[in-house]
C-alpha positions as CSV (number, residue, x, y, z in Angstrom):
1,X,0.0,0.0,0.0
2,X,1.3,3.4,-0.8
3,X,1.8,6.0,1.9
4,X,-0.9,8.2,0.5
5,X,-3.4,5.4,0.2
6,X,-2.6,4.2,3.7
7,X,-3.3,7.7,4.9
8,X,-6.7,7.5,3.2
9,X,-7.5,4.2,5.0
10,X,-6.4,5.5,8.3
11,X,-8.6,8.6,7.9
12,X,-11.7,6.4,7.7
13,X,-13.8,5.1,10.5
14,X,-12.8,1.5,11.4
15,X,-16.4,0.4,10.9
16,X,-16.4,1.4,7.3
17,X,-17.1,-0.2,4.9
18,X,-19.8,-2.3,6.5
19,X,-19.6,-5.0,3.9
20,X,-15.8,-5.3,3.3
21,X,-14.3,-8.8,2.7
22,X,-14.8,-11.1,5.7
23,X,-12.3,-10.4,8.4
24,X,-11.1,-7.1,7.0
25,X,-13.8,-4.7,8.0
26,X,-11.5,-1.7,8.4
27,X,-9.7,-2.3,5.1
28,X,-10.6,-1.6,1.5
29,X,-11.2,-4.5,-0.9
30,X,-8.3,-5.3,-3.2
31,X,-9.9,-3.7,-6.3
32,X,-10.8,-0.5,-4.3
33,X,-7.2,-0.2,-3.1
34,X,-5.8,-0.7,-6.6
35,X,-8.2,1.9,-8.0
36,X,-7.2,4.3,-5.2
37,X,-3.5,3.7,-5.8
38,X,-4.0,4.4,-9.6
39,X,-5.9,7.6,-8.9
40,X,-3.5,8.9,-6.3
41,X,-0.5,8.2,-8.5
42,X,-2.0,9.8,-11.6
43,X,-4.0,12.6,-10.0
44,X,-6.4,13.0,-13.0
45,X,-9.1,15.6,-13.3
46,X,-11.5,13.0,-14.8
47,X,-11.6,9.4,-13.7
48,X,-14.1,6.7,-14.9
49,X,-14.5,3.7,-12.6
50,X,-16.5,0.8,-14.0
51,X,-17.3,-1.8,-11.3
52,X,-20.0,-4.5,-11.4
53,X,-23.1,-3.9,-9.3
54,X,-22.5,-5.0,-5.7
55,X,-18.7,-4.6,-5.8
56,X,-18.6,-1.4,-3.7
57,X,-18.4,1.6,-6.0
58,X,-19.9,3.8,-3.2
59,X,-17.2,2.8,-0.7
60,X,-14.4,3.5,-3.3
61,X,-15.8,6.9,-4.2
62,X,-16.3,8.0,-0.6
63,X,-12.8,6.8,0.4
64,X,-11.4,8.8,-2.4
65,X,-13.5,11.8,-1.4
66,X,-12.3,11.5,2.1
67,X,-8.7,11.5,0.9
68,X,-9.1,14.5,-1.4
69,X,-10.8,16.5,1.4
70,X,-8.2,15.4,4.0
71,X,-5.4,16.5,1.6
72,X,-7.1,19.8,0.7
73,X,-7.2,18.9,-3.0
74,X,-10.9,19.8,-2.8
75,X,-13.0,21.8,-0.4
76,X,-16.5,20.3,-1.1
77,X,-18.2,17.3,-2.6
78,X,-21.2,17.1,-4.9
79,X,-22.8,13.7,-5.5
80,X,-25.2,13.4,-8.5
81,X,-27.4,10.3,-8.4
82,X,-30.2,8.9,-10.6
83,X,-33.0,9.0,-8.1
84,X,-34.2,10.6,-4.9
85,X,-33.8,7.4,-3.0
86,X,-30.2,7.0,-4.1
87,X,-29.1,10.6,-3.2
88,X,-30.4,9.9,0.4
89,X,-28.6,6.6,0.4
90,X,-25.3,8.4,-0.6
91,X,-25.8,10.9,2.1
92,X,-26.3,8.2,4.7
93,X,-23.2,6.2,3.5
94,X,-21.1,9.4,3.5
95,X,-22.2,10.3,7.1
96,X,-20.8,6.9,8.3
97,X,-17.3,8.1,7.5
98,X,-17.7,11.7,8.6
99,X,-18.6,13.3,5.3
100,X,-21.8,15.3,5.7
101,X,-23.8,15.7,2.5
102,X,-27.2,17.6,2.4
103,X,-29.7,15.4,0.4
104,X,-32.4,18.1,0.6
105,X,-30.4,20.9,-1.0
106,X,-32.3,23.0,-3.5
107,X,-30.8,26.5,-3.7
108,X,-28.7,29.1,-1.9
109,X,-25.6,28.5,0.3
110,X,-24.9,25.1,1.8
111,X,-25.1,24.9,5.6
112,X,-21.8,25.3,7.4
113,X,-22.2,21.8,8.9
114,X,-22.1,20.1,5.5
115,X,-19.1,19.1,3.3
116,X,-21.4,19.2,0.2
117,X,-24.6,18.1,-1.3
118,X,-26.3,15.1,-2.9
119,X,-28.6,15.9,-5.9
120,X,-30.2,14.1,-8.8
121,X,-29.5,14.4,-12.5
122,X,-33.0,15.8,-13.0
123,X,-32.3,18.4,-10.3
124,X,-29.1,19.4,-12.1
125,X,-31.0,19.6,-15.4
126,X,-33.4,22.1,-13.9
127,X,-30.8,24.5,-12.4
128,X,-27.4,23.8,-14.0
129,X,-26.1,27.4,-13.3
130,X,-26.7,27.0,-9.6
131,X,-24.3,24.1,-9.5
132,X,-21.9,25.8,-11.8
133,X,-21.7,28.7,-9.4
134,X,-21.0,26.4,-6.5
135,X,-18.3,24.6,-8.5
136,X,-16.6,27.9,-9.3
137,X,-16.7,29.3,-5.8
138,X,-14.9,26.4,-4.1
139,X,-12.7,23.6,-5.2
140,X,-15.2,20.8,-5.9
141,X,-15.1,17.0,-6.3
142,X,-18.2,15.9,-8.4
143,X,-19.1,12.2,-8.0
144,X,-21.4,11.2,-10.9
145,X,-23.1,8.0,-9.9
146,X,-24.3,5.7,-12.7
147,X,-22.9,8.3,-15.2
148,X,-24.6,6.7,-18.2
149,X,-27.8,8.5,-16.9
150,X,-26.2,11.8,-18.0
151,X,-26.8,10.5,-21.5
152,X,-30.5,9.8,-21.0
153,X,-31.5,13.0,-22.6
154,X,-29.7,15.9,-24.4
155,X,-30.8,18.3,-21.7
156,X,-29.4,16.2,-18.9
157,X,-26.0,15.8,-20.6
158,X,-25.8,19.5,-21.5
159,X,-26.8,20.5,-17.9
160,X,-24.0,18.3,-16.5
161,X,-21.4,19.8,-18.8
162,X,-22.7,23.3,-17.9
163,X,-22.8,22.7,-14.2
164,X,-19.5,20.7,-13.6
165,X,-17.2,22.0,-16.3
166,X,-15.4,24.2,-13.7
167,X,-15.1,21.3,-11.1
168,X,-11.6,20.6,-9.8
169,X,-12.1,16.8,-9.9
170,X,-14.8,14.6,-11.5
171,X,-15.2,11.0,-10.6
172,X,-17.6,9.1,-12.8
173,X,-19.0,5.7,-11.6
174,X,-21.0,3.0,-13.4
175,X,-21.8,-0.7,-13.2
176,X,-23.2,-0.7,-16.7
177,X,-21.5,1.7,-19.0
178,X,-23.0,0.4,-22.2
179,X,-26.0,2.1,-23.8
180,X,-27.8,1.2,-27.0
181,X,-28.1,4.8,-28.2
182,X,-25.2,7.1,-29.3
183,X,-25.8,10.0,-26.9
184,X,-22.3,10.9,-25.6
185,X,-21.8,10.7,-21.8
186,X,-20.3,13.9,-20.3
187,X,-16.7,13.7,-19.0
188,X,-16.1,10.3,-20.5
189,X,-13.2,9.6,-22.9
190,X,-14.0,7.8,-26.1
191,X,-11.3,5.9,-28.1
192,X,-11.6,4.7,-31.7
193,X,-11.1,1.0,-32.2
194,X,-9.8,-0.9,-35.2
195,X,-13.4,-1.1,-36.5
196,X,-13.7,2.7,-36.6
197,X,-16.2,2.7,-33.7
198,X,-15.5,5.0,-30.7
199,X,-16.1,3.3,-27.4
200,X,-15.9,4.6,-23.8
201,X,-12.5,4.1,-22.2
202,X,-12.6,3.4,-18.4
203,X,-9.7,4.3,-16.2
204,X,-10.4,1.4,-13.9
205,X,-12.6,-1.7,-14.6
206,X,-13.7,-4.4,-12.2
207,X,-16.1,-6.8,-13.9
208,X,-18.5,-9.4,-12.6
209,X,-16.1,-12.2,-13.4
210,X,-13.3,-10.7,-11.4
211,X,-15.6,-9.9,-8.5
212,X,-17.0,-13.4,-8.5
213,X,-13.4,-14.9,-8.4
214,X,-12.7,-12.6,-5.5
215,X,-15.9,-13.7,-3.7
216,X,-17.0,-10.0,-3.6
217,X,-20.3,-10.8,-5.3
218,X,-22.6,-13.9,-5.3
219,X,-22.8,-16.3,-8.1
220,X,-26.3,-16.2,-9.7
221,X,-28.4,-19.3,-10.5
222,X,-31.0,-18.5,-13.1
223,X,-34.2,-20.6,-13.1
224,X,-36.0,-20.4,-16.4
225,X,-39.7,-21.2,-16.8
226,X,-41.5,-21.9,-20.1
227,X,-45.1,-23.0,-20.7
228,X,-48.0,-22.8,-23.1
229,X,-49.5,-19.3,-23.7
230,X,-52.8,-18.4,-25.3
231,X,-54.0,-14.9,-26.2
232,X,-56.4,-13.0,-28.5
233,X,-55.0,-10.4,-30.9
234,X,-56.6,-7.0,-31.7
235,X,-58.0,-8.6,-34.9
236,X,-59.8,-11.2,-32.8
237,X,-57.5,-14.1,-33.7
238,X,-56.7,-16.6,-31.0
239,X,-53.1,-17.7,-30.8
240,X,-51.4,-20.4,-28.8
241,X,-47.6,-20.7,-28.5
242,X,-45.0,-22.1,-26.1
243,X,-42.8,-19.5,-24.4
244,X,-39.3,-19.8,-25.8
245,X,-40.0,-21.4,-29.1
246,X,-39.0,-19.5,-32.3
247,X,-41.5,-16.7,-33.0
248,X,-41.7,-13.3,-34.5
249,X,-40.7,-10.4,-32.3
250,X,-44.3,-9.3,-31.9
251,X,-45.4,-12.8,-30.9
252,X,-42.5,-13.1,-28.4
253,X,-43.7,-9.9,-26.8
254,X,-47.3,-11.0,-26.6
255,X,-46.4,-14.5,-25.3
256,X,-44.1,-12.9,-22.7
257,X,-46.8,-10.4,-21.6
258,X,-49.3,-13.3,-21.4
259,X,-47.0,-15.2,-19.0
260,X,-46.7,-12.1,-16.8
261,X,-50.5,-11.6,-16.6
262,X,-51.4,-12.1,-12.9
263,X,-54.7,-13.7,-13.9
264,X,-53.1,-16.6,-15.5
265,X,-51.3,-19.6,-14.0
266,X,-47.7,-18.8,-15.0
267,X,-47.1,-16.1,-12.4
268,X,-48.7,-18.0,-9.4
269,X,-46.6,-21.1,-10.3
270,X,-43.4,-19.1,-10.6
271,X,-44.0,-17.1,-7.4
272,X,-44.8,-20.3,-5.5
273,X,-41.5,-21.8,-6.8
274,X,-39.6,-18.7,-5.9
275,X,-41.1,-18.7,-2.4
276,X,-40.0,-22.3,-2.0
277,X,-36.5,-21.3,-3.1
278,X,-36.5,-18.5,-0.6
279,X,-37.4,-20.9,2.2
280,X,-34.4,-23.1,1.2
281,X,-32.0,-20.1,1.0
282,X,-33.2,-18.8,4.4
283,X,-32.0,-22.0,6.0
284,X,-28.4,-20.7,5.4
285,X,-29.2,-17.0,5.2
286,X,-31.9,-16.4,7.8
287,X,-32.8,-12.8,6.7
288,X,-32.7,-13.5,3.0
289,X,-35.4,-11.5,1.1
290,X,-37.0,-11.8,-2.4
291,X,-37.9,-9.1,-4.9
292,X,-40.4,-9.1,-7.8
293,X,-39.5,-6.5,-10.4
294,X,-42.8,-5.6,-12.1
295,X,-43.5,-3.5,-15.2
296,X,-46.2,-1.2,-13.8
297,X,-48.3,-0.3,-10.8
298,X,-51.3,-2.5,-11.7
299,X,-49.2,-5.6,-12.1
300,X,-47.2,-4.8,-8.9
301,X,-50.4,-4.6,-6.9
302,X,-51.7,-7.9,-8.4
303,X,-48.4,-9.7,-7.7
304,X,-48.4,-8.5,-4.1
305,X,-51.9,-9.8,-3.7
306,X,-50.9,-13.2,-5.2
307,X,-48.0,-13.5,-2.8
308,X,-50.3,-12.9,0.1
309,X,-52.7,-15.6,-1.1
310,X,-50.0,-18.1,-2.0
311,X,-47.7,-17.7,1.0
312,X,-49.9,-16.1,3.8
313,X,-47.4,-13.3,4.2
314,X,-47.7,-9.7,3.2
315,X,-45.3,-8.3,0.6
316,X,-43.8,-4.8,0.8
317,X,-45.2,-2.8,-2.2
318,X,-43.1,0.0,-3.7
319,X,-44.9,1.8,-6.5
320,X,-43.0,5.0,-7.2
321,X,-39.8,6.9,-6.4
322,X,-41.2,9.2,-3.7
323,X,-40.4,9.8,-0.1
324,X,-42.8,7.1,1.1
325,X,-41.3,4.5,-1.3
326,X,-37.8,5.3,-0.1
327,X,-38.9,4.7,3.5
328,X,-40.6,1.4,2.6
329,X,-37.4,0.2,0.9
330,X,-35.3,1.2,4.0
331,X,-37.8,-0.5,6.3
332,X,-37.7,-3.7,4.2
333,X,-33.9,-3.6,4.1
334,X,-33.8,-3.4,7.9
335,X,-36.5,-6.0,8.5
336,X,-36.7,-9.8,8.3
337,X,-39.6,-9.8,5.9
338,X,-39.7,-12.2,3.0
339,X,-41.0,-10.3,-0.1
340,X,-40.9,-7.0,-1.8
341,X,-42.7,-6.1,-5.0
342,X,-41.5,-3.0,-6.9
343,X,-41.9,-1.3,-10.2
344,X,-38.7,-1.2,-12.4
345,X,-37.3,2.0,-10.7
346,X,-35.9,-0.3,-7.9
347,X,-33.7,-2.1,-10.3
348,X,-30.7,0.2,-10.2
349,X,-28.5,1.2,-7.2
350,X,-31.0,0.4,-4.4
351,X,-29.0,-1.2,-1.7
352,X,-30.8,-4.1,0.0
353,X,-27.9,-6.5,0.6
354,X,-30.2,-9.3,2.0
355,X,-32.0,-9.7,-1.4
356,X,-31.1,-13.2,-2.6
357,X,-34.1,-14.3,-4.7
358,X,-35.6,-12.4,-7.6
359,X,-38.4,-12.7,-10.1
360,X,-37.9,-10.9,-13.4
361,X,-41.5,-10.0,-14.1
362,X,-41.1,-7.1,-16.6
363,X,-40.9,-7.1,-20.4
364,X,-37.9,-4.8,-20.6
365,X,-35.3,-6.6,-22.8
366,X,-32.2,-4.4,-22.8
367,X,-28.8,-5.7,-21.5
368,X,-28.4,-2.6,-19.5
369,X,-31.6,-3.0,-17.5
370,X,-31.1,-6.7,-17.1
371,X,-27.6,-6.2,-15.6
372,X,-28.9,-3.5,-13.3
373,X,-31.8,-5.8,-12.2
374,X,-29.6,-8.8,-11.5
375,X,-27.2,-6.5,-9.7
376,X,-29.8,-6.1,-6.9
377,X,-29.2,-9.7,-5.9
378,X,-25.4,-10.2,-6.1
379,X,-24.2,-8.1,-3.1
380,X,-22.3,-10.7,-1.0
381,X,-22.1,-10.4,2.8
382,X,-20.5,-13.7,3.6
383,X,-18.6,-16.3,1.6
384,X,-20.6,-18.9,-0.1
385,X,-23.9,-17.0,-0.6
386,X,-25.7,-17.6,-3.8
387,X,-28.4,-15.6,-5.6
388,X,-31.4,-17.1,-7.5
389,X,-33.3,-15.2,-10.2
390,X,-36.4,-16.6,-11.9
391,X,-36.9,-15.8,-15.6
392,X,-39.4,-16.4,-18.3
393,X,-37.9,-18.5,-21.1
394,X,-37.3,-15.6,-23.5
395,X,-34.3,-15.8,-25.9
396,X,-32.9,-12.3,-25.1
397,X,-33.0,-12.9,-21.3
398,X,-31.3,-16.3,-21.6
399,X,-28.6,-14.7,-23.7
400,X,-28.0,-12.0,-21.1
401,X,-28.0,-14.6,-18.3
402,X,-25.4,-16.6,-20.2
403,X,-23.2,-13.6,-20.7
404,X,-23.1,-12.2,-17.2
405,X,-19.3,-12.0,-17.2
406,X,-19.1,-10.2,-20.6
407,X,-17.8,-6.7,-20.3
408,X,-19.1,-4.0,-22.7
409,X,-18.4,-0.4,-23.3
410,X,-20.6,2.4,-24.6
411,X,-20.2,2.7,-28.3
412,X,-20.5,6.3,-29.6
413,X,-21.0,5.1,-33.2
414,X,-23.4,2.6,-34.7
415,X,-21.8,-0.5,-36.2
416,X,-22.0,-0.7,-40.0
417,X,-24.6,-3.3,-40.9
418,X,-22.6,-6.0,-42.7
419,X,-24.0,-9.5,-42.1
420,X,-25.5,-9.9,-38.7
421,X,-26.5,-6.8,-36.7
422,X,-25.1,-6.1,-33.3
423,X,-27.3,-8.0,-30.9
424,X,-26.9,-5.1,-28.3
425,X,-28.0,-2.4,-30.7
426,X,-31.5,-2.1,-29.4
427,X,-33.7,0.7,-30.6
428,X,-33.6,4.0,-28.8
429,X,-37.2,3.5,-27.8
430,X,-36.3,0.3,-25.9
431,X,-33.4,2.0,-24.2
432,X,-35.6,4.9,-23.2
433,X,-38.1,2.5,-21.6
434,X,-35.3,0.8,-19.6
435,X,-34.1,4.1,-18.2
436,X,-37.5,5.4,-17.1
437,X,-37.6,5.9,-13.4
438,X,-41.3,6.2,-13.0
439,X,-44.0,3.5,-13.6
440,X,-46.0,5.4,-16.1
441,X,-47.9,3.7,-19.0
442,X,-45.4,3.1,-21.8
443,X,-47.9,2.9,-24.6
444,X,-46.8,-0.7,-25.1
445,X,-50.4,-2.0,-24.6
446,X,-51.7,0.1,-27.5
447,X,-48.9,-1.0,-29.8
448,X,-49.5,-4.7,-29.1
449,X,-53.1,-4.7,-28.2
450,X,-54.2,-8.2,-27.2
451,X,-56.1,-10.1,-24.5
452,X,-54.2,-12.7,-22.4
453,X,-56.4,-15.8,-22.2
454,X,-54.3,-18.5,-20.6
455,X,-50.8,-19.1,-19.3
456,X,-49.3,-22.1,-17.7
457,X,-45.8,-22.6,-16.3
458,X,-43.3,-25.4,-17.0
459,X,-39.9,-25.6,-15.3
460,X,-37.5,-25.3,-18.2
461,X,-33.9,-25.2,-17.2
462,X,-31.2,-23.8,-14.9
463,X,-28.5,-21.5,-16.2
464,X,-25.3,-21.1,-14.2
465,X,-21.9,-19.8,-15.2
466,X,-22.7,-19.9,-18.9
467,X,-23.9,-23.5,-18.8
468,X,-27.4,-25.0,-18.8
469,X,-28.7,-27.8,-16.6
470,X,-31.9,-29.8,-16.3
471,X,-34.8,-30.3,-18.6
472,X,-38.5,-29.4,-18.6
473,X,-40.5,-30.7,-15.7
474,X,-43.9,-30.1,-14.2
475,X,-44.3,-27.5,-11.5
476,X,-44.5,-29.2,-8.2
477,X,-42.7,-32.3,-9.5
478,X,-39.8,-34.0,-7.6
479,X,-37.5,-32.8,-10.4
480,X,-38.4,-29.2,-10.0
481,X,-38.0,-29.5,-6.2
482,X,-34.5,-30.9,-6.7
483,X,-33.4,-27.6,-8.3
484,X,-35.4,-25.4,-5.9
485,X,-33.8,-27.2,-3.0
486,X,-30.2,-26.4,-3.8
487,X,-28.5,-25.1,-0.6
488,X,-28.2,-21.3,-0.3
489,X,-24.6,-21.4,1.0
490,X,-22.2,-23.0,-1.5
491,X,-18.9,-22.3,-3.2
492,X,-19.3,-21.6,-6.9
493,X,-17.7,-24.9,-8.0
494,X,-19.9,-26.7,-5.5
495,X,-23.0,-25.2,-7.2
496,X,-21.9,-26.5,-10.6
497,X,-21.1,-30.0,-9.3
498,X,-24.5,-30.2,-7.6
499,X,-26.4,-29.0,-10.7
500,X,-24.6,-31.7,-12.7
501,X,-25.6,-34.4,-10.2
502,X,-29.2,-33.3,-10.1
503,X,-29.4,-33.2,-13.9
504,X,-28.1,-36.8,-14.1
505,X,-30.6,-37.9,-11.4
506,X,-33.5,-36.2,-13.2
507,X,-32.7,-38.0,-16.5
508,X,-32.3,-41.4,-14.7
509,X,-35.6,-41.0,-12.7
510,X,-37.6,-39.8,-15.7
511,X,-36.7,-42.8,-17.9
512,X,-38.0,-45.2,-15.2
513,X,-41.3,-43.5,-14.7
514,X,-44.7,-44.2,-16.2
515,X,-45.7,-42.1,-19.2
516,X,-48.1,-40.0,-17.0
517,X,-45.3,-39.0,-14.7
518,X,-42.3,-38.7,-17.1
519,X,-40.6,-35.3,-17.6
520,X,-41.9,-33.5,-20.7
521,X,-38.9,-33.8,-22.9
522,X,-38.3,-37.5,-22.0
523,X,-41.7,-38.9,-23.1
524,X,-41.2,-40.6,-26.5
525,X,-43.5,-39.3,-29.2
526,X,-44.9,-42.8,-30.0
527,X,-46.1,-43.1,-26.4
528,X,-48.0,-39.9,-26.3
529,X,-51.9,-40.2,-26.7
530,X,-53.2,-39.2,-30.1
531,X,-55.7,-36.4,-29.7
532,X,-56.3,-33.8,-32.4
533,X,-55.1,-30.3,-31.7
534,X,-58.6,-29.0,-32.3
535,X,-60.0,-31.4,-29.6
536,X,-57.4,-30.3,-27.1
537,X,-58.0,-26.7,-27.8
538,X,-61.8,-27.2,-27.3
539,X,-61.2,-29.0,-24.0
540,X,-58.8,-26.3,-22.7
541,X,-61.3,-23.6,-23.8
542,X,-64.1,-25.3,-22.0
543,X,-62.0,-25.6,-18.8
544,X,-61.0,-22.0,-19.0
545,X,-64.5,-20.8,-19.5
546,X,-65.6,-22.7,-16.4
547,X,-62.7,-21.4,-14.4
548,X,-63.5,-17.8,-15.5
549,X,-67.1,-18.2,-14.4
550,X,-65.9,-19.7,-11.1
551,X,-63.6,-16.7,-10.6
552,X,-66.7,-14.4,-10.4
553,X,-68.4,-16.8,-8.0
554,X,-65.6,-17.4,-5.7
555,X,-63.5,-14.2,-6.0
556,X,-60.3,-16.3,-6.3
557,X,-57.7,-15.6,-9.1
558,X,-57.5,-17.9,-12.1
559,X,-54.1,-19.2,-11.1
560,X,-55.2,-20.2,-7.6
561,X,-58.2,-22.2,-9.1
562,X,-56.0,-24.0,-11.6
563,X,-53.5,-24.9,-8.9
564,X,-56.3,-26.2,-6.7
565,X,-57.6,-28.3,-9.6
566,X,-54.2,-29.8,-10.1
567,X,-53.9,-30.5,-6.4
568,X,-57.2,-32.3,-6.3
569,X,-57.2,-34.1,-9.6
570,X,-53.4,-34.6,-10.1
571,X,-51.4,-34.2,-13.2
572,X,-49.4,-31.4,-14.9
573,X,-50.4,-27.9,-15.9
574,X,-53.3,-27.9,-18.4
575,X,-51.0,-27.0,-21.3
576,X,-49.4,-30.5,-20.8
577,X,-52.4,-32.4,-19.5
578,X,-53.9,-35.3,-21.4
579,X,-57.5,-35.2,-22.7
580,X,-58.6,-37.4,-19.9
581,X,-57.0,-35.2,-17.2
582,X,-58.7,-32.1,-18.8
583,X,-62.1,-33.9,-18.7
584,X,-61.6,-34.8,-15.1
585,X,-60.9,-31.2,-14.2
586,X,-64.0,-30.0,-16.2
587,X,-66.1,-32.5,-14.2
588,X,-64.6,-31.2,-10.9
589,X,-65.3,-27.6,-11.9
590,X,-68.9,-28.6,-12.5
591,X,-69.1,-30.0,-9.0
592,X,-67.6,-26.9,-7.4
593,X,-70.0,-24.6,-9.4
594,X,-73.0,-26.6,-8.3
595,X,-71.9,-26.4,-4.6
596,X,-71.7,-22.6,-4.8
597,X,-75.3,-22.2,-6.1
């Protein structure tokens, strides 16, 4: 350790950072120390640090701020964060090491008790000259948290340039530097590659792969669920398709949204599986929590209601980025509660280290948003913790899950279209949606107008460390339980070994079972009962009509009724059920309907 860096560490409270590597609570993590050494040696005006979510960017930035203040390089600190909740989180973290930031600052002189302020990008966009004047009056360090947000709109980028051009030092931080648009990010250096495309150049990079090897973040087990979807288009056509099979982009979107419809059976099945996984994880991590990331307020409310019905416990509901939402997040973080349901604004930067299980229940399909969302679950507190994220079987999401360790930079130029297009060059419209902080209507419903009719879940596969394990099995089956029951405290290599063993056991068991119990992909075609597609559609339609009528009678959701039918009558989800099993459920629905009259 250099003398200057050692001085920085000594200047910190011994209790900081709270989640340093095990046994080294008063020290910096190795990557943080290396980044500090590089900065102190070079003394740059601008410094871009790219570190995977959960690695400790806040700790690094505040350590550096403490050093710069202590050595009188700067006289004040301004932190710019994406959201109201995050600016308060920054102020709280800074206070723990003796740096006082005012998170409520709006105008005028800063109180004498404060070392600076914490503001949002939107706030800077409204009054850039206010912050420019402050930067000119005193030597200022500006910490730009998740700097890619400064490229969200032309006005935000221009405001940041206007406000902080006079700053003495500028520290830019991000966990996800890549964007699909070509808006330049302020104070970021771009270098032209051999292909002629200018890409962002980080001064220090600490990727997920490195963090995983250092045990700084948790390994992530992705549990993918497929299933049969049925919906009606705006034109009145009824379409049935299996989630994950090759389809047009519009059909993928509609099948995906059908799966996420809380009135179907897919979401209740996946939430039930996620709750079982949470129970298993809590055996090793007693305070482990789970988060559902929803697309909008209506869905979030419905998912919270489903969790209450399925588990008997209430979920914390976070609907928008206001003061009340911020307190609910903090209360959940400090509690031992099991579930939180939130709209997409919670996906980035919100620090709830005990989150270990996630359900990706949104249709946003950008790598940036996916990385930010998964980042909520990877913050490691003790060695051996694992994270579990439940996904719909959507090709884009599976690709992102398999490429967790791939590092990407922000390209300032679009690649020339020769042969295949860049898979990460999503439209600006998609990127805008991923960056929205509020849960407003996106207009998506109007673009792909349809009515979700039926959704059923099938356990599909497990993705881990770029490999895939398992094969399709019925929800509630012994095979699915095998994967849900993986211990929550394992070394990364132990996870892989265990997944290999369970996959081998699943294949061996399935081949010995009767046809009615065999896993879906293991049942030979010649042993499947021959029933016409039209007959099966009619039986499913009749069952769904009766279930819908019973919903109005009983007040129970569709998914709960379908689950009860399967419990009473046996067999798989109705998308995989035989004609005889469907007829048995139709008869049972007739009994229930008669009883209620």
